[in-house]
N, C-alpha and C positions, 0 to 999 in steps of 0.2 A: 709554864716551865715544868719539866718532869723532875721527879725526886729520885736521886740515886744514892744509895748507902754503900760505902766501901768499908769492909771490916778487915782491918789490918793496915797499919801505916808504916810498914817497912818500905824499902825502896820501890818494890813493884806496886804495892797498893797506892803509894803516893804518886807514882808515875801515872797510874790509871786515873787517879783523881785529877791530875793536871790535864790529861787528855779530855776527860768529861767536862771539866770546869772551863777549859779555854773555848769550848764551843759557844758558851754564853746562853745556851738553851736549857741547861740543867742546873738544879740546885744539888750540890753534892755534900753529903756528910761523910767525913772520914773518921772512923773510929781508931784510936790509938791506945794501946795498952800503957804506954809510957807517958806520964804526965808531962815530962819535959818535951816530948814531941808535939803535943798539943800546944804548949806554951810557945815553942819555937815558931810554929806555923802561925799562931794567932798574932804574935808580936812582930815577927820578922818576915812572914810569908815564905819561910824556908824550913824544910825538915833537916835541921843541921846534923842530926844523929845518923840518919840513913840515906839521905839524898841531898847533901849540901850543894849549894850553888844553883839549884833549880827553883825558880819562882813558882809558888803555888797561887793560882788565881783567887781573887776575892770571892768568887762563887763557891769556893770550897770552905766548909766550916768543919772544924775539928772538935771532937768530943771524946771523953773517957767513959761516957755513959752508954752502954749497949742499947737500952730501950730508946733513948733519945736518938741514937744513930739510925735506927730503922723506922722510927715513927713516920708514918705517911709515905714510906718509900715505895716506889713502883718497881725498882730494880735493886736487888741486894747482891753485891759482889763480895765474894769471900777471897781474901788475898792473904790469909794468915798462913804460917808454916803448917805443913801437913800434920805434924804431931800435936797440934792444938785444934785441929779442925773439929773433931767430934765434941770436945769439951765446949768450944765456943758455940757450936750449933745447939747443944743442949741448953746453954745459957740464953741463947737467942729465941729458942722455940716458943716460949709464952708470948713473945712480942711480935711474932710473924703471922702473916695472913695468907690463906691459900691463893688469893689473887695476885700476890707479889710474884715477880719473875726473879729467878735465882741464877747467878753466874759463878762458877768455880774458876778462879784464876790461880789456883794453887797447883803446883807441879809436884806430885808425890804419890806414894802408895802407902797406905796405913800399915804400920808395924803390927804383926800378929794376925790381923784379919785379912791382909793383902787386898783390901778394898781400894778402889779408885775414889777420888775425892767426891765425885758426884754420888757415888754409892754410899759413902759415909754420910753425906748430907741427907740423902733420901731416906736411908735407914733411920737416922736420928729423928727426922721431922715426921716420918710416917708412923713411928712406933706408938703403941698405947693410945690408939684413937686419934692420932694426929692427922696430917694431910700429906698427900704425895705432891712434892713441889715440882713445878715446871722449871727444868734446869737446862743450862747450857754450860759447856766447858770452853774456856778461852785459853788458847795456847799458840805458840809459834816463836820464831826467832826474834827476841825482844829484850835487849838489855835495858833496864829501867832508866839509866842515865840518858841513853840515846833517845828513848821514847819521850822522856821529859823535856829534853831540849829541842825536840821537834825534828829529829832525823827521820827521813822516810822509813816507815816500818810496815810490815804486812803480817797479819796473824789470822788464825782460824777461830770461828765461833761455831762449835758443834753442838747440835741438839737433835733429839728425836722429833722435836716439834719444829717444823720448818718455819712457822710464823714467829716463834720465839727467837730462832737464830737470826731472822731478818730484823726483829726489833733491836737485838743487841748490835747487829751490824749498823743500823741507822743511828743508834744512841752513841756509839763510840767512833764511828768513821769520820775522818776529816782529811784534808789534803796531805796530812803528814802521818796519818795512822789509818791504814787500809785494812778492813776486816772482811774476810771471805767466809761464807757460810759452808757448813759441812754437816752431814748427818751421821758420821762415824765417830760417836762419842768415845767408844772404846779405844780406837786408834789414836785419836787426838790426845786423850788423857795419858795413855800409856807412852806414847811418843814423847810427850813433855816430861814424863817422870824418868823414863829409862835413859834418855840421852844424858842426864846428869851423871849417871854411873859411868858411862863411856867417857864422859869429859874428864872425870878423875883419872882414868887410865891415860888419856891423851896428855894430861898434865904430868903424869909420872914419866912419860916418854920425854917430855920437855925437860923435866928436872934431871933426868939421867943424860941429857944432851945427846939424844939418839937421832935427831934430825928429822927432816920432813918426810922421808920415805916411811919411817916408822909410824908417824902420826897419820899419814894417808892410809896406810894399811889398816891401822886400828879403827879409823872412822868407817872404812868400808866394811870391815868384818863386824864392827859394832852395829852398823845398820842391819847387817844380815841377821844377827842374833836378836836385835830388837824386833825385826819383822817377823821372825819365827814365833816369838812370844805373842805379839799382837794378833797374828792370825789364829794361833791356838786359843786365844781368849775371845775370839769372835770379831775382831777388827779386820779392816781391809788392808791388803798388801799395798795398794796404791796410795793409801794415806801416808805410808812411811816414805813415799817419794815426794811428799808435799811439804808445806810449811811446818807442820807439827812434827814431822819426822826428820827428813834429811836437812831441811832448812835450820831447824833448831839444833840439830846435832852438830852441823858444821860450825854454827856460831859459837856454841858452848865449848866445843873442842879446840877452837882456834883463837877465840876473842880474848883480848887482854882483860876485859871486864868480868870474865867468868869466874865466879867464886869456886865452882866445882873444879875447874881446870887449875885454879890457883892452889887448892888443897892438894891435888895430885902432884903438882910441880914441887911443892914444899916437901911432900913425902919422898919424891924422887931425889931430893937434895939431902935427905937424911933426917929431917925433923920428924918428931912423933906427933900423932894425931891430937892428943890432949893439948899439947903446946900450940898446935896450929889453931884449934878451935878457940882456945883462950885468947888468941891474938885477933880474932875476928870481931870482937867487941859487940856481940849480940847479933851480928849478921848470920844468916843460915846458909850452909851449902847443902841443899836438899839431897844431893847424891849420897852423902854420908848416911842420912836417915833412910834412903830408899834402897840401898844396896841389899840389905838383909831381906827386905820385903820382896825385892825383885827375884832373888834366889828362891825364896819360898814359893812365889807364884810360878816360877819356871819348873820347880820340882812338882808342884801340883798338876801341871799340864805336861809333864815329861818332856820338857824342852831344854836342849843343851845351850847354856850361855857361858862359855869359857871365860870371856873377858870379865863379865860380872862376877863370876866365881873367884877369879884371881884378885879382883879388887876387894871382895869381901875378906879374903885371906890377908891382904895387905892392911886393910882398915881395922879389922877386928881380931885377927889372929897374930898380928905382928910379923907377917912374912916380909922379908926384905924386898923392896920393889924390883930390884934387878933380877931377883930369882923368879918373881912372878912373870916378868916379861920373857925371861929365858924359857920358862915352862910353856908359855903360850907359843913360842916359836918352835919348840921341840915336840909339840903334840903330834900324834900319828898323822901321816899325810892323808889328805882328803881331796875330793872334788870341790871346786869353788861353790857349787850348789849345796854343799853340806855344811 
């Protein structure tokens, strides 16, 4: 049996542990920050805090101890929130080995540095005489609850190392969870991060009761600005037409389980961001964290991202959501290609 460590026992980390654990060919260690999460899974085989109602296989063992989580691991999967990624990799570094394979399943861009999550991990592990990790990024349209209960799901595993992408494909694929390989790490990671920003805007439209026309237009133009930034950063346009681009964007902008869409919807209904975040009980809407970094990355590459810019103003400058949508609709007329 192979050994898989998953760092982060939120909804997504727990869902990945369920996928790996139900195959019966892996031993999975799931690291949780919260002691009550470990206790819940050990005693009742359910993560009551983050993914209630979904049975965690007996092949999944939980721990609060980072060294124990990665001991003898062949594959290390990071599923922590993006704002904790660098800190946790620093803590993990003394306990990791160059022969381990690493998978980033976190969808976000680091605040300040504007690094993708695989870049954060590589920079942290390779610094000061460390080692360059062999890494993949896992992303695509995948609500954790649906993955955990076995609804058919397809995602992408992207790596510059073709053999690594295939190992991840084989480790996680089963009849209910299909993994496609890809070599466009930039496109896959940025697609997974940027779609959360657009999903907040889609939620705003819903909260303002603007109807399906508005959401369809926003998704389409959102994809256009995501694609501009991905290409400017070195990713491929066609990746944005795939699972980690259009697929994830449509799911997150329209699905009722989307936390990012929910944040936008509540903003559209007049609630304030601190109140919304307080009501999420520890759950994370990555789009709130990513919006500022997305704008910074766009400015660095001289890319126009009007939807992301307006969501930043709503989230961080207090702009009324209806004003943001009005300003998007009254921008100077353009060709659809612009």
